[in-house]
C-alpha positions as CSV (number, residue, x, y, z in Angstrom):
1,M,35.1,20.0,206.2
2,Q,31.7,20.2,204.8
3,G,31.5,21.7,201.1
4,Y,35.0,20.9,200.2
5,V,36.0,17.8,198.0
6,P,39.6,16.6,197.0
7,A,40.8,19.3,194.5
8,V,44.5,19.0,194.3
9,E,46.7,15.8,195.2
10,L,50.4,15.1,195.3
11,T,51.9,11.7,194.8
12,R,55.0,10.0,195.7
13,G,56.2,6.5,194.7
14,G,53.1,6.0,192.6
15,I,50.5,6.6,195.4
16,V,48.6,9.6,196.5
17,E,50.5,11.1,199.6
18,C,48.5,14.5,200.2
19,I,45.3,15.8,199.3
20,H,44.2,19.5,199.3
21,F,40.6,19.9,199.6
22,G,38.9,22.9,197.9
23,A,35.4,24.4,196.3
24,V,35.1,26.2,193.1
25,A,32.2,28.3,191.6
26,I,32.3,29.5,187.9
27,V,29.7,31.8,186.8
28,D,28.9,34.0,183.8
29,S,27.7,37.4,183.7
30,A,24.0,36.3,183.2
31,G,24.1,34.2,186.3
32,R,24.5,30.7,185.0
33,L,26.6,28.3,187.1
34,L,29.1,27.1,184.5
35,Y,30.9,24.6,186.6
36,S,31.4,23.9,190.2
37,L,33.6,21.5,192.7
38,G,32.3,20.9,195.9
39,D,29.6,23.4,197.3
40,P,29.2,26.4,195.2
41,H,27.3,27.9,197.9
42,L,30.1,27.4,200.4
43,V,30.2,30.6,202.6
44,T,33.7,32.1,203.0
45,Y,35.8,35.2,203.2
46,P,37.1,36.4,199.6
47,R,39.8,38.3,201.7
48,S,41.9,40.5,199.5
49,S,40.2,39.2,196.4
50,M,37.4,41.5,197.4
51,K,39.6,44.6,197.0
52,P,38.5,45.7,193.3
53,F,34.8,45.7,194.7
54,Q,35.9,47.9,197.8
55,V,37.4,50.7,195.5
56,L,34.3,50.3,193.0
57,P,32.1,52.9,194.9
58,F,35.0,55.5,194.9
59,V,35.4,55.2,191.2
60,E,31.7,55.2,190.5
61,R,31.1,58.5,192.4
62,G,33.8,60.2,190.7
63,G,36.6,60.2,192.9
64,M,39.4,59.4,190.3
65,E,38.6,62.4,188.6
66,H,38.0,64.7,191.5
67,F,41.7,64.0,192.7
68,S,43.1,63.5,189.2
69,L,44.3,60.1,189.8
70,D,45.6,57.9,187.2
71,E,44.8,54.0,186.1
72,E,48.1,53.1,187.8
73,S,46.7,54.4,191.0
74,L,43.7,52.5,190.6
75,A,45.4,49.4,190.1
76,I,47.2,49.7,193.2
77,M,43.9,50.3,195.1
78,C,42.9,46.9,194.0
79,A,46.3,45.2,194.9
80,S,48.1,43.2,197.3
81,H,51.3,44.5,196.2
82,S,54.8,43.3,197.1
83,G,56.1,46.6,198.6
84,T,58.6,47.5,195.8
85,D,59.9,51.0,195.6
86,E,57.8,51.3,192.4
87,H,54.7,50.4,194.6
88,V,55.7,53.0,197.0
89,T,56.2,55.7,194.4
90,V,52.7,55.3,193.2
91,L,51.2,55.2,196.8
92,K,53.1,58.4,197.6
93,R,51.6,60.0,194.2
94,I,48.0,59.2,195.8
95,H,48.6,60.7,198.9
96,E,50.0,63.8,197.5
97,K,47.0,64.4,195.2
98,A,44.3,63.4,197.9
99,Q,46.2,65.2,200.6
100,L,46.8,62.1,202.9
101,N,49.9,61.2,204.9
102,L,51.6,57.9,206.0
103,E,50.3,58.5,209.6
104,M,46.7,58.0,208.2
105,L,47.1,54.6,207.2
106,Q,45.7,52.0,209.6
107,C,46.7,49.0,207.7
108,G,49.9,48.1,210.0
109,V,53.6,47.5,209.1
110,H,55.2,44.6,207.7
111,A,58.4,43.9,205.5
112,P,57.9,44.1,201.7
113,T,57.2,40.6,200.4
114,D,59.4,41.3,197.7
115,Q,63.0,39.7,198.7
116,A,65.1,42.0,196.5
117,T,63.4,44.9,198.0
118,R,63.8,43.5,201.7
119,E,67.5,43.0,200.8
120,A,68.0,46.4,199.4
121,M,66.0,48.2,202.3
122,R,68.4,46.1,204.9
123,E,71.7,47.1,203.1
124,R,70.6,50.9,203.3
125,G,69.3,50.6,207.0
126,E,65.8,51.5,206.1
127,A,63.0,50.2,208.4
128,P,59.7,49.4,206.5
129,N,56.5,51.6,207.0
130,A,52.9,51.3,206.2
131,Y,53.7,52.0,202.5
132,R,55.4,48.6,202.3
133,H,52.4,47.0,203.6
134,N,50.6,44.7,200.8
135,C,47.2,46.3,201.8
136,S,48.3,50.0,201.6
137,G,46.7,50.6,198.4
138,K,43.4,49.6,199.4
139,H,43.6,51.6,202.5
140,S,45.0,54.6,200.3
141,G,41.8,54.2,198.2
142,M,39.5,54.1,201.3
143,L,41.1,57.2,202.7
144,S,40.8,59.0,199.3
145,H,37.0,58.0,199.0
146,A,36.7,59.2,202.9
147,R,38.4,62.8,201.9
148,F,36.2,62.8,198.8
149,W,32.9,62.1,200.4
150,D,33.5,63.9,203.6
151,Y,33.5,60.6,205.9
152,P,35.8,60.7,208.9
153,T,39.3,59.7,208.1
154,E,40.1,58.7,211.7
155,N,37.9,55.8,212.1
156,Y,37.5,54.9,208.5
157,L,37.6,51.2,209.1
158,D,34.9,51.0,211.6
159,M,31.6,49.7,210.2
160,E,29.6,52.5,211.8
161,N,31.6,54.9,209.3
162,G,29.7,55.7,206.2
163,L,32.5,54.7,204.0
164,Q,32.2,51.1,205.0
165,Q,28.5,51.1,205.0
166,T,28.8,52.2,201.4
167,I,31.1,49.5,200.5
168,L,28.7,47.1,202.2
169,R,25.9,48.0,200.1
170,T,28.0,47.9,196.8
171,V,29.4,44.3,197.6
172,A,25.9,43.2,198.2
173,E,24.6,44.6,195.2
174,M,27.2,43.2,193.0
175,C,26.7,39.8,194.4
176,E,23.0,40.2,194.3
177,V,22.3,39.7,198.1
178,T,21.2,41.7,201.0
179,P,23.7,43.5,203.0
180,E,22.3,41.7,206.1
181,S,23.2,38.3,204.6
182,L,26.8,39.4,204.4
183,T,29.0,37.9,207.6
184,I,31.4,40.6,208.5
185,G,34.8,39.8,209.7
186,T,38.1,41.8,210.2
187,D,40.9,41.3,207.8
188,G,44.5,40.9,208.5
189,C,44.9,44.7,207.5
190,S,42.0,45.3,210.1
191,A,39.8,46.5,207.2
192,P,36.2,44.9,207.4
193,V,35.9,41.7,205.0
194,F,32.6,40.1,204.0
195,A,31.7,36.3,203.6
196,M,29.4,35.3,200.9
197,P,28.7,32.2,198.9
198,L,31.5,31.1,196.4
199,E,29.0,31.5,193.4
200,R,27.6,34.9,194.6
201,F,31.2,36.2,194.2
202,A,32.0,34.5,191.1
203,L,28.8,36.3,189.8
204,A,30.0,39.7,191.1
205,T,33.3,39.1,189.4
206,A,31.6,38.0,186.1
207,K,29.7,41.3,186.3
208,L,33.0,43.4,187.1
209,C,34.3,41.9,183.7
210,D,31.0,42.2,181.8
211,P,28.8,44.8,183.4
212,Q,25.8,44.7,180.8
213,G,22.8,45.6,182.4
214,L,24.3,47.6,185.4
215,E,23.5,51.3,185.7
216,Y,25.5,53.3,183.6
217,K,28.0,54.8,186.3
218,R,28.4,51.7,188.2
219,A,29.1,49.7,184.5
220,A,31.6,52.5,183.3
221,A,33.5,52.0,186.9
222,C,33.6,48.2,186.6
223,R,35.1,48.6,183.4
224,R,37.4,51.0,184.3
225,I,38.6,48.8,187.4
226,A,39.1,45.7,185.1
227,A,40.9,47.6,182.4
228,A,43.3,49.2,185.0
229,M,44.1,45.9,186.7
230,A,44.8,44.6,183.2
231,A,47.0,47.5,182.2
232,Y,48.9,47.5,185.4
233,P,49.3,44.0,186.3
234,N,52.7,44.9,188.6
235,M,50.8,47.2,190.6
236,V,48.0,44.5,191.6
237,A,50.7,42.2,192.8
238,G,54.5,42.1,191.8
239,P,57.5,40.3,190.4
240,G,56.9,36.5,189.7
241,R,53.6,36.6,191.4
242,W,50.4,34.6,190.0
243,D,48.1,37.6,189.3
244,T,50.9,39.6,187.8
245,V,52.2,37.1,185.5
246,L,48.7,35.9,184.6
247,M,47.6,39.4,183.7
248,R,50.5,40.3,182.0
249,L,50.4,37.0,179.6
250,S,46.7,37.3,179.0
251,E,46.9,40.5,177.2
252,G,43.7,42.1,178.8
253,K,41.7,38.9,178.6
254,I,41.9,38.0,182.2
255,I,42.0,39.7,185.3
256,S,43.1,38.1,188.7
257,K,43.2,38.9,192.4
258,G,44.2,36.3,195.2
259,G,43.2,36.3,198.8
260,A,44.6,35.1,201.9
261,E,43.9,31.5,203.3
262,G,43.7,29.9,199.8
263,Y,41.2,32.2,198.0
264,Q,41.4,33.1,194.5
265,M,39.4,35.2,192.1
266,M,39.7,35.2,188.4
267,G,37.5,37.0,185.7
268,I,37.4,36.5,182.2
269,L,36.5,39.4,179.8
270,P,33.7,39.1,177.1
271,G,35.1,37.6,174.0
272,A,38.2,36.2,175.3
273,I,37.3,32.5,174.9
274,R,35.6,33.0,171.8
275,P,33.8,35.8,169.6
276,G,30.7,36.6,171.5
277,S,31.6,34.5,174.9
278,P,30.3,36.3,177.9
279,G,32.0,37.6,181.0
280,I,32.9,34.9,183.3
281,G,33.8,35.0,187.1
282,I,35.8,32.4,189.0
283,A,35.9,32.0,192.7
284,Y,37.7,29.0,194.5
285,K,39.0,28.4,198.0
286,I,41.4,25.8,199.4
287,S,40.3,24.4,202.8
288,D,43.6,24.4,204.6
289,G,44.6,27.8,203.5
290,D,47.4,26.7,201.2
291,G,50.2,28.5,202.7
292,S,52.8,27.2,200.1
293,G,50.1,28.3,197.3
294,R,51.0,25.1,195.4
295,A,47.3,23.9,195.5
296,R,45.9,27.4,194.4
297,S,48.2,27.4,191.6
298,M,47.7,23.9,190.4
299,L,43.8,24.3,190.8
300,G,44.0,27.5,189.0
301,I,46.1,26.2,186.0
302,A,43.5,23.1,185.5
303,I,40.8,25.7,185.3
304,L,42.4,27.9,182.8
305,R,43.1,24.9,180.8
306,A,39.5,23.9,180.7
307,L,38.7,27.3,179.5
308,G,41.1,27.2,176.7
309,F,44.1,29.0,178.0
310,G,46.6,26.3,177.8
311,A,48.9,28.5,176.1
312,I,49.1,30.9,178.8
313,V,49.8,28.5,181.6
314,D,52.4,26.6,179.3
315,A,54.4,29.8,178.6
316,P,58.0,29.9,179.7
317,E,57.1,33.1,181.7
318,F,54.6,30.7,183.8
319,A,57.2,28.1,184.4
320,E,57.8,28.9,188.0
321,L,54.1,28.9,188.7
322,N,53.4,25.8,186.9
323,K,55.5,22.9,188.2
324,P,53.6,19.5,188.1
325,T,56.8,17.6,188.5
326,L,57.7,17.2,192.3
327,R,61.5,17.0,193.0
328,N,63.7,16.6,196.2
329,W,66.6,18.8,197.2
330,R,68.8,16.8,194.8
331,G,66.6,17.6,191.8
332,L,65.4,14.0,191.6
333,E,61.8,13.4,190.1
334,I,59.8,11.7,193.3
335,G,56.4,12.5,192.2
336,E,53.8,14.8,190.9
337,I,51.3,17.7,191.7
338,R,48.0,17.4,189.9
339,P,44.1,18.1,189.8
340,A,42.3,15.4,192.1
341,Q,39.6,15.2,189.3
342,A,39.2,16.2,185.6
343,I,37.7,19.5,185.1
344,E,35.4,20.3,182.0
345,I,33.7,23.4,181.4
346,R,31.1,24.3,178.7
347,V,30.9,28.0,178.0
């Protein structure tokens, strides 16, 4: 596919057996392209990586204060959560304060992605509902915004609704593009999703982490969203998942939000690499969708190492997400998974 290059490879018996193609863009908050792999101008959908930006206008306008919502609630509005009971408790708190109900959610229904939760629900005969959907936090945030700003709630996902037009403008402004340049699609949860060049989304992520130069209310909202994600990483994903583990180990230095079909966003907070280092946005995409997550994980590890975060990805808590040695069902070593080329990044 045009724009993608070999990014991650798997070996067997000393030869490369499988290659995942990808594209990467890494940009600082001043707009400098620090690193790219493949075409940094590749246009693709961030999918759920866009969620922190979809809640941004709600926070910027004062919706959190209006409904007395806490930072844990904000974190789940940015989430692709695992559907645990803990997640549902926070969602119900949002609904109570914003006067919403379960039937208003238009995300659909699927079983929780957390295995322990699925098994517990099966044992007690509980069927999943929309609260268990991984995007229900985003939808609860959108509905809260609609309540707050008096947008219609019955069609809150339609692009004709003022809510989605506001989100479109906000995303375009953060990416420093025109709204007309963003290709509009429909996400798996039925919400609109916008495609833009990788380096534009990386820029938006850098500004989310380091919003110097933005208008005061927007800058404050960006800082609040990044802080909420870092403070409540379990709300953003769930037990054992990349975003949660990475943010917990980074202790406020990194935010992370994955998207479907092999997309990943990571943001590095100012001063996290060295004193005075800028905020950095990372956006990358695995071309084949990477259903197993193995290529996205390995490419993310290589990027984090190149930025000086080797201690995090080598931590015991990260072991399940960092398995360079490939083994068969008997546990025999049969090859490795590794970056297809060396990554060097100067900040």
